[in-house]
DOZA-77020 format. One line per 8 residues: number of its first residue (from 1); for each residue x, y, z of C-alpha. Coordinates in Angstrom, 1 decimal. Layout:
REM residues N
NUM) X/Y/Z; ...
***
This chain:
REM residues 619
1) 206.0/177.7/67.7; 205.7/176.7/64.1; 202.1/176.8/62.9; 201.1/173.2/60.9; 198.8/174.3/58.1; 197.4/171.6/56.8; 196.7/171.1/53.1; 193.7/169.9/51.1
9) 194.7/169.2/47.2; 191.6/169.0/44.7; 192.2/167.0/41.4; 189.9/166.9/38.9; 188.7/163.6/37.0; 187.8/163.2/34.0; 188.1/160.2/30.7; 190.8/162.8/28.8
17) 194.1/160.4/28.2; 196.2/163.2/30.1; 194.1/163.2/33.5; 196.6/160.3/34.8; 199.2/162.8/34.3; 197.1/165.4/36.4; 196.4/163.2/39.2; 199.9/162.3/39.8
25) 201.3/165.5/40.2; 198.6/166.3/42.4; 199.6/163.2/44.6; 203.1/164.5/44.2; 201.9/168.0/45.3; 200.2/166.4/48.3; 203.2/164.4/49.4; 205.1/167.9/49.3
33) 202.8/169.9/51.3; 201.8/167.1/53.7; 198.3/167.7/52.9; 195.2/165.3/52.0; 193.9/165.0/48.5; 190.6/164.4/47.2; 189.4/163.3/43.6; 186.5/165.3/42.3
41) 184.1/164.2/39.5; 181.8/166.5/37.9; 179.0/164.3/36.2; 177.2/166.0/33.7; 174.6/165.4/31.4; 176.9/164.3/28.5; 178.4/161.5/31.0; 175.4/159.0/30.0
49) 176.6/159.2/26.7; 180.6/158.3/27.2; 181.7/155.6/24.8; 182.9/152.0/26.1; 186.9/153.5/25.9; 186.4/156.8/27.4; 184.3/154.8/30.7; 187.3/152.4/30.9
57) 189.9/155.2/31.0; 187.5/157.2/33.7; 187.6/154.1/35.8; 191.3/153.4/35.5; 192.0/157.2/36.7; 189.4/156.5/39.5; 191.5/153.9/40.7; 194.6/155.0/40.2
65) 193.4/158.2/42.4; 192.6/155.6/45.1; 195.9/153.6/45.0; 197.5/157.4/45.4; 195.7/157.7/48.7; 192.7/159.9/47.4; 189.2/160.0/48.6; 186.6/159.9/45.4
73) 183.9/162.3/45.2; 181.4/162.7/42.8; 178.8/165.9/42.1; 176.1/166.2/39.5; 175.7/169.4/37.4; 176.3/170.9/33.8; 178.1/173.9/35.2; 181.7/172.2/35.8
81) 183.4/175.4/37.1; 180.4/176.4/39.9; 180.3/172.7/41.0; 184.5/172.7/41.3; 184.1/175.9/43.2; 181.4/175.2/45.2; 183.0/171.4/46.3; 186.2/173.4/46.8
89) 184.5/175.9/49.2; 182.4/173.4/51.2; 185.4/170.6/51.6; 187.5/173.8/52.3; 189.9/173.1/49.6; 193.2/174.8/49.6; 194.5/174.0/45.9; 193.1/172.8/43.0
97) 194.9/170.6/40.3; 193.5/169.9/36.6; 194.6/169.4/33.1; 194.3/171.7/30.7; 192.7/170.8/27.1; 194.0/172.5/24.1; 190.8/174.4/23.3; 190.8/176.9/20.3
105) 190.6/180.6/21.4; 189.5/183.2/19.5; 186.4/181.6/18.0; 182.8/184.0/18.4; 180.9/183.1/21.3; 183.2/180.6/22.3; 182.8/179.9/26.7; 185.8/181.2/28.8
113) 188.1/178.5/29.5; 187.6/176.3/32.5; 190.9/177.7/34.4; 189.4/181.4/34.0; 186.0/180.5/35.4; 187.7/179.2/38.3; 190.1/181.9/39.1; 186.6/184.2/38.7
121) 184.4/182.3/41.1; 187.3/180.9/43.4; 190.2/183.6/43.8; 191.4/182.5/47.1; 192.3/179.1/45.8; 195.8/178.0/44.1; 194.9/176.9/41.0; 197.7/174.6/39.5
129) 197.1/173.8/35.5; 198.9/170.4/34.3; 199.4/170.9/30.6; 198.8/167.9/28.2; 201.9/166.1/27.1; 200.4/165.3/23.7; 199.0/169.0/23.0; 195.5/168.3/22.7
137) 192.5/166.8/24.2; 191.8/162.9/22.5; 188.8/162.6/24.2; 187.1/165.1/21.6; 188.1/162.7/18.8; 185.7/159.9/20.1; 182.3/161.1/18.6; 180.7/158.6/21.1
145) 181.6/161.5/23.8; 178.6/163.6/22.4; 174.8/163.2/21.9; 173.8/161.7/18.5; 172.6/164.7/16.2; 169.8/163.0/15.0; 167.0/161.6/17.0; 165.5/158.3/17.3
153) 162.6/157.4/15.7; 160.3/157.1/18.6; 161.6/160.3/19.9; 160.8/161.5/16.1; 157.2/160.1/16.7; 156.6/161.4/20.1; 157.2/165.4/18.9; 155.1/164.5/16.1
161) 152.2/163.2/17.8; 152.7/166.2/20.2; 152.6/168.6/18.0; 149.8/167.4/16.0; 147.8/167.3/19.1; 148.5/170.9/20.0; 147.9/171.8/16.5; 144.2/170.3/17.1
169) 143.8/171.9/20.3; 144.8/175.1/18.8; 141.9/174.4/16.1; 139.7/174.1/18.5; 140.2/176.9/20.1; 140.5/179.1/17.0; 136.6/177.7/16.3; 135.7/178.8/20.0
177) 137.0/182.3/19.3; 139.5/182.0/22.5; 142.5/184.5/22.2; 145.8/183.6/20.3; 147.5/183.9/23.8; 145.7/180.5/24.9; 146.8/178.8/21.7; 150.4/180.1/22.0
185) 150.3/178.2/25.9; 149.5/175.2/23.9; 152.2/175.1/21.8; 154.7/176.2/24.6; 153.1/173.3/26.7; 153.7/170.8/23.6; 157.3/171.8/23.7; 157.7/171.0/27.3
193) 155.9/167.6/27.0; 158.4/166.9/24.2; 161.6/167.8/26.1; 159.9/165.4/29.0; 159.4/162.4/27.0; 162.0/162.5/24.3; 165.7/161.6/25.0; 167.1/164.2/22.4
201) 167.3/167.9/23.0; 167.3/168.0/19.1; 163.4/167.3/19.4; 162.8/170.2/21.7; 164.1/172.8/18.9; 162.4/171.0/16.5; 159.4/171.6/18.4; 159.7/174.9/19.2
209) 159.9/176.4/15.6; 157.5/174.0/14.1; 155.5/175.2/16.8; 155.8/178.6/15.5; 155.3/178.0/12.1; 152.0/175.9/13.0; 150.8/178.7/15.1; 151.1/181.0/12.0
217) 149.9/178.6/9.4; 146.7/177.6/11.6; 145.9/180.4/13.6; 147.0/183.9/12.3; 145.2/185.7/9.5; 145.8/185.1/6.9; 144.8/181.5/7.7; 146.2/178.3/6.2
225) 149.5/180.5/5.0; 152.6/181.7/6.4; 151.9/185.5/6.0; 150.7/187.4/8.4; 149.1/191.0/8.4; 149.6/192.2/11.6; 152.8/194.3/12.3; 153.6/192.9/15.7
233) 153.1/189.1/14.6; 157.0/189.1/14.1; 157.8/190.1/17.8; 155.0/187.5/18.9; 156.8/184.9/16.7; 160.0/185.7/18.2; 159.1/185.7/21.7; 157.2/182.3/20.9
241) 160.0/181.1/19.5; 162.3/182.2/22.5; 160.0/181.0/25.3; 159.6/177.4/23.7; 163.5/177.1/23.5; 164.0/178.4/27.0; 161.0/176.0/28.0; 162.3/173.4/26.4
249) 165.7/173.5/27.7; 164.6/173.9/31.6; 162.3/170.8/31.2; 165.6/168.9/29.9; 167.7/170.1/32.8; 164.8/169.2/34.8; 164.2/165.7/33.7; 168.3/165.1/33.6
257) 168.2/166.4/37.4; 164.9/164.1/38.6; 166.8/161.3/37.1; 169.9/162.0/39.2; 168.2/162.6/42.1; 166.5/159.2/42.2; 169.9/157.5/41.6; 171.5/159.7/44.3
265) 168.4/158.9/46.5; 168.4/154.9/46.0; 172.4/154.6/46.0; 172.1/156.7/49.7; 169.2/154.4/51.0; 171.5/151.3/49.6; 174.2/152.8/51.7; 172.3/153.4/54.7
273) 170.6/149.8/54.7; 173.9/148.4/54.3; 175.5/150.3/57.8; 171.9/148.8/59.4; 172.4/145.4/58.3; 175.8/145.0/58.5; 175.2/146.3/62.8; 173.1/143.5/62.7
281) 175.3/140.5/61.2; 176.5/137.9/64.0; 179.9/136.8/62.0; 182.1/137.1/59.3; 180.0/135.0/56.7; 176.6/137.3/57.5; 179.0/140.2/56.9; 179.9/139.0/53.4
289) 176.4/138.0/52.5; 175.4/141.6/53.2; 178.4/143.1/51.2; 176.9/141.0/48.1; 173.5/141.3/48.7; 174.0/145.4/48.5; 176.2/145.2/45.8; 174.1/143.4/43.6
297) 170.9/145.5/44.9; 173.2/148.5/43.7; 174.8/147.4/40.4; 172.3/144.5/39.3; 175.6/142.8/38.0; 177.1/139.2/38.4; 179.5/139.8/41.3; 182.0/137.3/42.8
305) 183.4/138.1/46.2; 186.5/135.9/47.3; 187.9/136.1/50.7; 191.3/134.8/52.1; 189.3/132.5/54.5; 187.7/130.2/51.7; 184.6/132.2/51.8; 183.4/132.3/48.5
313) 180.0/134.1/48.1; 178.6/134.7/44.4; 175.3/136.7/43.2; 173.8/137.2/40.0; 171.2/139.8/38.9; 167.5/138.3/39.2; 168.3/135.8/41.7; 169.4/133.3/39.1
321) 172.2/130.8/39.1; 175.4/132.4/39.0; 177.9/131.6/35.8; 181.1/133.1/35.9; 181.6/135.1/32.6; 184.2/134.4/30.3; 185.1/138.0/30.0; 187.2/139.5/32.5
329) 185.9/141.4/35.1; 185.2/145.1/34.3; 185.9/145.9/38.3; 188.4/144.2/40.6; 188.7/145.8/44.1; 190.7/144.2/47.0; 189.9/145.6/50.7; 191.7/144.8/54.0
337) 190.7/144.2/57.3; 193.0/145.3/60.4; 195.9/146.4/57.6; 195.7/143.0/55.9; 194.5/141.4/53.0; 191.1/140.1/53.3; 189.5/139.6/50.0; 188.1/141.2/46.8
345) 185.4/141.7/44.7; 184.9/141.2/40.9; 182.0/142.8/39.4; 181.3/141.7/35.8; 179.3/143.7/33.1; 180.0/147.4/32.0; 182.3/149.6/33.8; 181.6/151.2/37.0
353) 180.6/155.2/37.0; 182.8/157.2/39.4; 179.7/157.4/41.7; 178.8/153.9/42.1; 182.9/153.1/42.0; 182.6/155.6/45.4; 179.9/154.0/46.6; 181.1/150.2/45.9
361) 184.3/151.2/48.1; 182.1/152.9/50.9; 180.5/149.4/51.2; 183.3/147.7/50.7; 184.9/149.8/53.4; 182.0/149.5/55.8; 182.2/145.6/55.3; 185.7/145.7/56.5
369) 185.1/147.8/59.5; 182.3/145.4/60.6; 184.6/142.3/60.5; 187.7/144.5/62.3; 185.1/145.2/65.0; 183.7/141.8/65.2; 187.5/140.4/65.7; 188.0/143.1/68.3
377) 184.7/142.1/69.9; 185.4/138.5/70.0; 189.2/139.3/71.2; 187.7/141.7/74.2; 185.5/138.5/74.9; 188.1/136.0/74.9; 190.2/138.5/77.1; 187.6/139.0/79.7
385) 186.8/135.1/79.6; 190.7/134.4/80.1; 191.0/137.2/82.8; 187.8/136.1/84.7; 189.4/132.3/84.8; 192.6/133.8/86.2; 190.6/135.8/88.6; 188.8/133.1/89.9
393) 191.8/130.8/89.7; 193.5/133.2/91.9; 190.4/133.8/94.2; 190.3/130.1/94.7; 193.8/129.7/95.4; 194.0/132.3/97.8; 191.0/131.0/99.5; 191.5/127.1/99.3
401) 195.1/128.5/101.4; 193.4/130.3/103.8; 190.6/127.9/104.5; 192.0/124.7/104.6; 195.1/125.6/106.5; 192.7/125.8/109.8; 191.1/122.2/109.4; 194.3/120.8/108.2
409) 196.4/122.1/111.3; 193.8/120.7/113.4; 193.6/117.3/112.0; 197.8/117.1/112.2; 197.8/118.4/115.7; 194.7/116.2/117.2; 196.4/113.1/115.5; 199.9/114.4/117.0
417) 198.6/114.6/120.3; 197.0/111.0/119.9; 200.1/109.5/118.6; 202.4/110.9/121.1; 200.0/110.8/124.6; 196.9/108.9/123.5; 197.7/106.3/126.1; 198.0/108.1/129.1
425) 195.0/110.2/128.3; 191.2/109.2/129.4; 188.6/108.3/127.4; 186.6/111.5/127.0; 189.8/113.2/125.8; 190.2/110.7/123.3; 187.2/111.2/122.2; 187.1/114.9/121.8
433) 190.0/114.7/119.9; 188.5/112.0/117.3; 185.5/113.9/117.5; 187.3/117.0/115.9; 189.4/115.2/113.9; 186.2/113.5/112.1; 184.4/116.6/112.0; 187.0/118.7/110.2
441) 187.2/115.8/107.9; 183.5/116.0/107.1; 184.3/119.5/106.6; 187.0/119.2/104.3; 185.1/116.5/102.3; 182.1/118.7/101.7; 184.3/121.6/100.8; 186.2/119.3/98.1
449) 182.9/118.0/97.1; 181.6/121.7/96.4; 184.7/122.5/94.3; 184.1/119.2/92.2; 180.7/120.2/91.4; 181.3/124.1/90.6; 184.2/123.0/88.5; 181.9/120.5/86.5
457) 178.8/123.1/86.1; 181.7/125.5/85.2; 183.0/123.6/82.3; 179.6/122.0/81.2; 180.4/118.6/82.3; 177.8/118.5/85.1; 175.0/115.7/83.7; 172.0/115.1/85.7
465) 170.7/111.9/86.7; 166.8/113.0/87.1; 164.7/110.7/88.8; 161.4/110.9/90.5; 162.1/111.0/94.2; 159.7/111.7/97.1; 161.0/114.7/98.9; 160.4/113.6/102.6
473) 162.9/110.8/102.0; 165.5/113.2/100.3; 164.9/115.9/103.3; 165.7/113.0/105.8; 168.7/111.4/103.9; 170.3/114.8/104.1; 169.5/115.6/107.6; 171.6/112.2/108.3
481) 174.8/114.1/107.0; 174.5/117.1/109.3; 175.2/117.6/113.0; 173.6/120.0/114.9; 174.5/120.4/118.6; 173.5/123.7/119.4; 170.6/124.2/117.0; 167.2/122.9/116.5
489) 166.4/121.7/113.4; 162.1/121.0/112.6; 160.4/119.9/109.7; 157.2/120.6/108.2; 156.3/118.4/105.3; 152.9/118.3/103.8; 150.5/115.6/104.4; 150.4/114.7/100.6
497) 152.6/112.7/98.7; 154.9/115.1/97.2; 157.4/114.0/94.4; 159.4/115.4/92.1; 162.0/115.2/89.2; 165.6/115.6/90.3; 169.1/114.7/90.8; 169.0/113.3/94.5
505) 172.3/113.5/95.1; 172.9/117.0/94.2; 169.6/118.3/95.6; 171.1/116.8/99.1; 173.8/118.6/98.7; 171.9/121.7/98.3; 169.9/120.9/101.5; 173.2/119.9/103.3
513) 174.8/123.6/102.2; 172.0/125.5/103.5; 171.5/124.3/106.4; 175.1/124.2/107.4; 175.3/127.9/106.0; 172.2/128.7/109.0; 174.2/126.7/111.4; 177.4/128.7/110.8
521) 175.9/132.3/110.7; 173.0/131.8/113.3; 173.8/131.7/117.4; 173.3/128.9/119.3; 169.9/128.0/120.4; 168.1/129.2/116.9; 165.9/127.2/114.9; 166.2/126.0/111.5
529) 162.9/125.0/110.1; 163.0/123.1/106.8; 159.4/122.7/104.6; 157.9/121.6/101.5; 154.9/122.3/99.6; 153.3/122.4/96.3; 152.8/125.3/94.2; 151.0/124.7/90.8
537) 153.3/122.5/88.7; 156.5/123.4/91.3; 157.5/121.9/94.7; 158.5/124.4/97.1; 161.4/124.0/99.2; 162.1/126.1/102.2; 164.8/126.6/104.7; 164.1/129.1/107.4
545) 165.9/130.2/110.0; 165.4/132.9/113.1; 169.2/134.4/113.3; 170.1/137.7/112.7; 169.3/138.0/109.0; 170.7/139.0/106.3; 171.1/143.1/105.2; 169.6/144.3/102.0
553) 172.6/145.6/100.9; 174.2/142.0/100.9; 171.0/139.9/99.4; 172.3/140.8/95.8; 175.3/139.6/96.4; 175.0/136.3/98.7; 174.9/134.2/95.6; 177.9/135.5/94.3
561) 181.0/133.1/94.2; 183.4/133.8/97.3; 181.1/136.2/98.5; 181.1/135.8/102.4; 179.5/139.0/103.8; 180.5/140.8/107.1; 178.8/138.1/109.3; 181.0/136.1/111.8
569) 180.9/132.4/111.5; 180.2/130.3/114.6; 183.1/128.5/114.6; 186.9/128.9/113.5; 186.8/128.0/109.9; 186.2/130.5/107.5; 183.4/130.3/104.8; 184.9/130.3/101.5
577) 181.4/131.6/100.0; 181.1/128.8/97.5; 178.1/127.2/98.9; 175.1/129.6/97.8; 176.5/130.0/94.6; 176.8/126.2/93.9; 173.4/125.7/95.3; 171.7/128.3/92.9
585) 173.8/126.8/90.0; 172.4/123.3/90.7; 168.9/124.3/91.0; 169.1/126.4/87.6; 170.4/122.8/86.1; 167.0/121.9/87.2; 165.2/124.2/85.7; 164.2/125.9/89.0
593) 165.0/129.0/90.7; 166.4/129.9/94.2; 165.3/133.1/96.0; 166.5/134.8/99.4; 164.0/136.8/101.7; 163.4/137.7/105.4; 161.4/135.3/107.9; 159.0/137.0/110.2
601) 160.0/138.2/112.9; 163.7/137.7/111.9; 165.8/135.7/110.2; 165.9/134.9/106.7; 164.4/132.2/104.3; 166.2/130.5/101.2; 163.7/128.6/98.9; 164.1/126.6/96.0
609) 161.5/125.5/93.3; 161.9/121.8/91.4; 159.2/120.4/88.7; 156.4/118.4/90.3; 156.7/114.8/88.6; 153.2/112.4/88.8; 153.3/109.1/89.3; 150.4/106.9/87.8
617) 150.1/103.6/90.0; 148.3/100.4/88.1; 146.4/98.5/90.1
***
């Protein structure tokens, strides 16, 4: 079996004009080897001084890499070769593609070319060097890419102030007869403070040299002179100058590192907040609002978000009104959802840094994924509802086909017997057939009423006609529709006047279903007791029987639609399992609750609650 080697191509990003050719070559190499590609940008301390032209070119190169299928990553550090080699090691890159700039060779103290440094740091990697067709690196011609040589007036004033303060402290130390080592420490501390509070590295060098001269002038014998009597002073001055320069350089690097670490921590926090907020968004509009807010928090620039569904979101810095600038947007990114175009984001202002561009695409990717997840969830819900409705329809048809056949067959057979030989029958036989026809018709009527009620409730079309009713009258009227030849029905009503807000027709249907259910599932001679009591602000109605009861394993299911249990029905008709489901639905529409408990010593109790109503009678 042929072993498949997964290649990982690492291409270096830069603002050099030839970098576009390097990216295309890396993409072709990735296609040839069938691997993935990563575009890496090393952000050094000189990245903040890039000119507008170089920034725009770097942004074009970043977008080109993304269009060619590369994932863009950014690392920070001044040692470019080390950062590339370390990233290649961590990401398990197998090949590195980079451009070759025409750096003159043979200069004294010139650093090794980047390619030679990478060969030493990562000898296990294949390194591909793409030459510059123009024969030179035109980026070096842009003076804006280099740090200004002359410091600003602010940096000069800060440097002079720190030197003056260090000299004053040194004079105090000399008067107090402190050792010269203490004074040297003060000047080194001054160099450190200069590196921390100024933006130009030249200030640190000036502070180092000036500190040595001031120490020589004010703190060594002969004082107020640049001469030195002691033979060891030249060595002391050299060490002091070297320590000052080293301290200043380290302080500058530390300041840059702290700044970049703070920016990285903030951008990481924004990305984490975006993920959390997208998880709480309810619809696509909320998702787009989160994306716009997080991009504004990250970039602090005017942002315009447009989607194919017509939603447009605008954000302006400081919460002000959005006014679309006349200039072209500095950055335009489109994003997709489910493989189809979903929208685009326009960002105005300065060109984006590679790290900002990478986080931007991460946020857009998270947003597109959230939209797709919401759509998938909605489709699953719709599919589940459709499947449930189809299952409900199938169960209903199956139950109707079985449960309607017996009474219809009985009605048809009894009617046929009456038509064929009714005149030859005695009065008792004819009355028995007519009674059976009547009971089967009543059963069918109640079944149809239950089905219609369930349909209206399921579709949300059920409207309650609430009135204040006397509970005793509702129970009495319900019992008029019940035939219990083999069972005893008792009522236990309170002596006080019980009034409740209800739809009398529906509550009567509930009572009829509960009593019919008790008659069906209890043996002949059983007693069914209906009681009503006041419980605080609620009316409690109980229908209890002394039959065999319902097992604990069946209690959680008795209110489910089409659940009939394992009990045998007293007559020949099988229950459809709709009565108790309908009863609970009606009680819930009234704001009450229906429960099932065991009766003592045996049997079961169905109870429901209704809100109490008070009536004031004016004499």
